[in-house]
C-alpha positions as CSV (number, residue, x, y, z in Angstrom):
1,M,-17.2,5.7,12.4
2,S,-17.6,2.0,12.0
3,P,-16.8,0.2,15.2
4,D,-13.8,-1.8,13.8
5,A,-12.5,0.8,11.4
6,L,-9.1,2.5,12.1
7,L,-9.4,4.5,8.9
8,E,-12.7,5.8,7.6
9,I,-13.1,7.6,4.3
10,R,-16.5,9.1,3.5
11,G,-17.6,10.9,0.3
12,L,-14.1,11.8,-0.7
13,N,-13.7,14.0,-3.7
14,V,-10.4,15.1,-5.3
15,F,-9.9,17.2,-8.5
16,Y,-6.9,17.8,-10.7
17,G,-7.8,21.0,-12.4
18,Q,-11.2,20.3,-14.0
19,S,-10.8,16.5,-13.8
20,H,-12.8,14.8,-11.1
21,I,-10.5,12.0,-10.0
22,L,-12.0,10.7,-6.8
23,Q,-15.8,10.8,-6.9
24,G,-17.4,10.2,-3.5
25,V,-15.1,7.5,-2.3
26,D,-16.2,5.5,0.8
27,L,-13.7,3.1,2.3
28,D,-13.0,1.6,5.7
29,V,-9.8,0.0,6.8
30,G,-9.7,-2.1,10.0
31,A,-7.3,-4.4,11.7
32,R,-7.3,-7.0,8.9
33,P,-5.4,-6.2,5.7
34,I,-7.5,-5.0,2.8
35,S,-6.4,-4.7,-0.9
36,L,-7.6,-1.9,-3.2
37,I,-7.3,-3.1,-6.8
38,G,-8.2,-1.6,-10.2
39,R,-6.8,-0.8,-13.6
40,N,-4.4,2.1,-14.3
41,G,-5.9,5.6,-14.1
42,M,-8.8,4.7,-11.8
43,G,-7.6,7.0,-8.9
44,K,-5.9,4.5,-6.6
45,T,-2.6,6.5,-6.2
46,T,-4.6,9.7,-5.8
47,L,-6.5,8.1,-2.9
48,C,-3.2,7.2,-1.3
49,Q,-1.9,10.7,-1.7
50,A,-5.1,12.2,-0.3
51,I,-4.9,10.0,2.8
52,M,-1.3,11.3,3.3
53,G,-2.2,14.9,2.7
54,L,-0.2,15.2,-0.5
55,V,-3.2,16.3,-2.6
56,P,-6.1,18.4,-1.3
57,A,-9.6,17.1,-1.0
58,A,-12.5,19.0,-2.4
59,G,-15.0,17.4,-0.1
60,G,-15.7,14.5,2.1
61,S,-13.8,13.2,5.2
62,I,-10.9,11.1,6.1
63,R,-10.7,10.0,9.8
64,F,-8.0,8.1,11.5
65,D,-8.7,6.6,14.9
66,G,-11.6,9.1,15.1
67,A,-9.5,12.2,14.3
68,D,-10.0,14.2,11.1
69,L,-7.0,14.2,8.8
70,L,-8.2,16.7,6.1
71,G,-6.2,19.8,6.3
72,R,-3.2,18.2,8.1
73,R,0.2,18.3,6.6
74,P,1.9,15.1,5.5
75,F,4.4,15.0,8.4
76,Q,1.5,15.4,10.9
77,I,-0.4,12.5,9.3
78,A,2.8,10.4,9.5
79,A,3.2,11.3,13.1
80,A,-0.4,10.3,13.8
81,G,0.5,6.7,12.9
82,I,0.2,6.2,9.1
83,G,3.2,4.9,7.2
84,Y,3.4,5.4,3.5
85,V,5.2,3.3,0.9
86,P,4.8,5.3,-2.4
87,Q,4.7,3.9,-5.9
88,G,8.2,3.9,-7.4
89,R,9.8,3.6,-3.9
90,R,11.3,7.2,-3.9
91,I,14.7,6.1,-2.5
92,F,17.5,8.7,-2.2
93,A,20.3,7.7,-4.6
94,S,22.9,9.6,-2.6
95,L,22.1,7.9,0.8
96,S,23.3,4.5,1.9
97,V,20.8,1.9,3.2
98,H,21.9,2.6,6.8
99,E,21.7,6.4,6.3
100,H,18.1,6.0,5.1
101,L,17.2,4.0,8.2
102,R,19.0,6.3,10.7
103,L,17.3,9.3,9.1
104,V,13.9,7.9,10.1
105,E,14.6,5.9,13.2
106,R,13.0,7.0,16.4
107,R,15.1,6.6,19.5
108,N,12.5,6.7,22.3
109,G,11.9,3.0,22.9
110,A,10.0,2.5,19.6
111,R,9.1,-1.0,18.6
112,W,10.7,-0.8,15.2
113,T,14.5,-0.2,15.2
114,T,17.2,-0.4,12.7
115,K,18.4,-3.6,14.2
116,R,14.9,-5.1,13.9
117,I,14.7,-4.0,10.3
118,Y,18.0,-5.8,9.6
119,D,16.6,-8.9,11.2
120,L,13.4,-8.7,9.0
121,F,15.4,-7.9,5.8
122,P,18.8,-9.6,6.0
123,A,19.5,-8.5,2.4
124,L,19.4,-4.9,3.6
125,A,21.9,-5.7,6.4
126,A,24.2,-7.1,3.8
127,R,23.9,-3.9,1.7
128,R,23.9,-1.4,4.6
129,G,26.7,0.6,3.1
130,S,25.4,0.6,-0.5
131,G,23.8,3.7,-2.0
132,G,20.1,3.7,-3.0
133,A,21.0,3.8,-6.7
134,Q,23.1,0.6,-6.3
135,L,20.2,-1.5,-5.0
136,S,18.1,-3.9,-7.0
137,G,14.4,-3.2,-7.4
138,G,13.6,-5.7,-4.7
139,E,16.1,-4.2,-2.3
140,Q,14.8,-0.8,-2.9
141,Q,11.3,-2.0,-2.1
142,M,12.5,-3.6,1.1
143,L,14.1,-0.2,2.0
144,A,10.9,1.7,1.2
145,I,9.0,-0.6,3.5
146,A,11.6,-0.5,6.2
147,R,11.6,3.3,6.1
148,A,7.9,3.3,6.7
149,L,8.0,0.7,9.5
150,L,10.6,2.9,11.4
151,T,7.9,5.5,11.8
152,N,6.2,2.9,14.0
153,P,2.8,3.1,12.1
154,R,-0.5,1.7,13.2
155,L,-1.6,1.7,9.5
156,L,0.6,1.1,6.5
157,V,-0.5,2.4,3.1
158,M,1.3,0.7,0.2
159,D,1.0,1.8,-3.4
160,E,1.9,-0.9,-6.0
161,P,4.7,-2.5,-3.9
162,S,5.0,-5.5,-6.4
163,E,5.5,-3.3,-9.4
164,G,8.5,-4.3,-11.5
165,L,9.6,-7.1,-9.1
166,A,10.6,-10.7,-10.0
167,P,8.2,-13.4,-8.9
168,V,10.6,-14.8,-6.2
169,V,10.9,-11.3,-4.7
170,I,7.1,-10.9,-4.8
171,E,6.8,-14.2,-2.8
172,N,9.0,-12.8,-0.1
173,L,7.1,-9.5,-0.1
174,V,3.8,-11.3,0.3
175,E,5.2,-13.1,3.4
176,V,6.4,-9.9,5.0
177,L,3.0,-8.2,4.4
178,R,1.1,-11.2,5.8
179,G,3.2,-11.0,9.0
180,L,2.5,-7.3,9.6
181,S,-1.0,-7.9,10.8
182,G,0.5,-10.1,13.6
183,E,2.5,-7.1,14.6
184,G,-0.7,-5.0,15.1
185,I,-0.2,-3.0,11.9
186,A,-3.2,-2.5,9.7
187,V,-2.5,-2.6,5.9
188,L,-4.1,-0.9,3.0
189,L,-2.5,-2.5,-0.1
190,V,-3.0,-0.8,-3.4
191,E,-2.3,-3.3,-6.2
192,Q,-3.0,-4.1,-9.9
193,N,-1.7,-7.6,-9.4
194,L,-4.7,-9.6,-8.4
195,G,-2.6,-12.6,-7.4
196,V,-0.6,-10.4,-4.9
197,A,-3.8,-8.6,-3.6
198,T,-5.6,-11.9,-2.9
199,A,-2.5,-13.5,-1.3
200,V,-2.1,-10.7,1.2
201,S,-5.7,-10.0,2.2
202,E,-9.0,-11.8,2.4
203,E,-11.0,-8.6,1.6
204,L,-10.9,-6.5,-1.6
205,A,-12.2,-3.2,-2.7
206,V,-12.3,-2.5,-6.5
207,M,-11.9,1.0,-7.8
208,V,-13.5,2.0,-11.1
209,T,-13.3,5.6,-12.4
210,G,-12.7,7.2,-9.0
211,R,-15.3,5.2,-7.1
212,I,-15.4,2.0,-5.0
213,A,-17.4,-0.2,-7.3
214,L,-17.2,-3.4,-5.4
215,R,-16.3,-4.6,-1.9
216,T,-15.9,-8.4,-1.7
217,G,-13.9,-11.3,-0.4
218,S,-10.7,-12.4,-2.2
219,A,-12.1,-16.0,-2.7
220,A,-15.3,-14.6,-4.1
221,L,-13.6,-12.5,-6.7
222,L,-11.2,-15.3,-7.7
223,A,-14.2,-17.5,-8.3
224,D,-16.1,-14.9,-10.4
225,E,-14.5,-14.7,-13.8
226,A,-17.2,-12.3,-15.1
227,A,-16.4,-9.9,-12.3
228,Q,-12.7,-10.1,-13.1
229,R,-13.4,-9.2,-16.7
230,R,-15.9,-6.5,-15.8
231,Y,-13.9,-4.6,-13.2
232,L,-10.3,-5.4,-13.9
233,G,-10.2,-6.2,-17.6
234,V,-8.3,-9.4,-17.0
235,S,-8.8,-12.9,-18.2
236,P,-9.8,-15.4,-15.4
237,Q,-7.4,-15.5,-12.5
238,S,-7.4,-19.3,-12.8
239,D,-5.5,-18.9,-16.0
240,H,-2.6,-17.1,-14.3
241,A,-0.2,-18.0,-11.5
242,A,-0.4,-16.4,-8.2
243,P,2.8,-15.5,-6.3
244,G,5.5,-17.3,-7.1
245,G,4.3,-17.0,-10.7
246,A,2.6,-13.6,-10.3
247,A,-0.4,-12.7,-12.3
248,P,0.1,-10.2,-15.1
249,Q,-0.8,-6.6,-14.6
250,P,-4.4,-5.8,-15.7
251,G,-3.2,-3.5,-18.4
252,E,-1.2,-6.3,-19.9
253,A,-4.2,-8.6,-20.3
């Protein structure tokens, strides 16, 4: 395992039926946030699900803090210290904000508590009695992040958290994610929005057809228009606004 890596993925393969989705993926995640970017259908969500034990791997290894995760059930992986914010938020429509948080909160002196969540997200405190279906997209995303933080993770895996959000909400989301590293939480951010990805982390990995095709710095990719076109299918990032005027999704280019 790399000396600074908390999560180490080596030669990971995942199939859906006869389709070879992840093809020998190698990826390290250390203390500093890293963003995984790529177009739709490249395997990013499948990688998140494989890390969390939601899809089986056909080969390779996933190690967290030196321990092998393959074969473990999702609740065991969460208990090991990995929080997951899935694409689409997956909020329970029938539960209130407060019920969501109380369902997950640990009561053994954990760092993250419901009170601390309300301090971090005042909008959730104001909507604590509202049902999941009554929340805006931004409020649902706050709740999804809050739910993951209450598991007191050492690593947070986030799948497309900016999807469908207004630019002003994305700005607030970016600030929250930047602050998590100061809390000792490693972040693997999966994004299509290049502006968000580069605002959150200084390091990027680009996924193309189930493989990590490029590992580079955010500044380097922003300066390389040819690489943006080649790997992401987008027009130059300089032509688009970063958060607070978030860049378009690659599929919209």
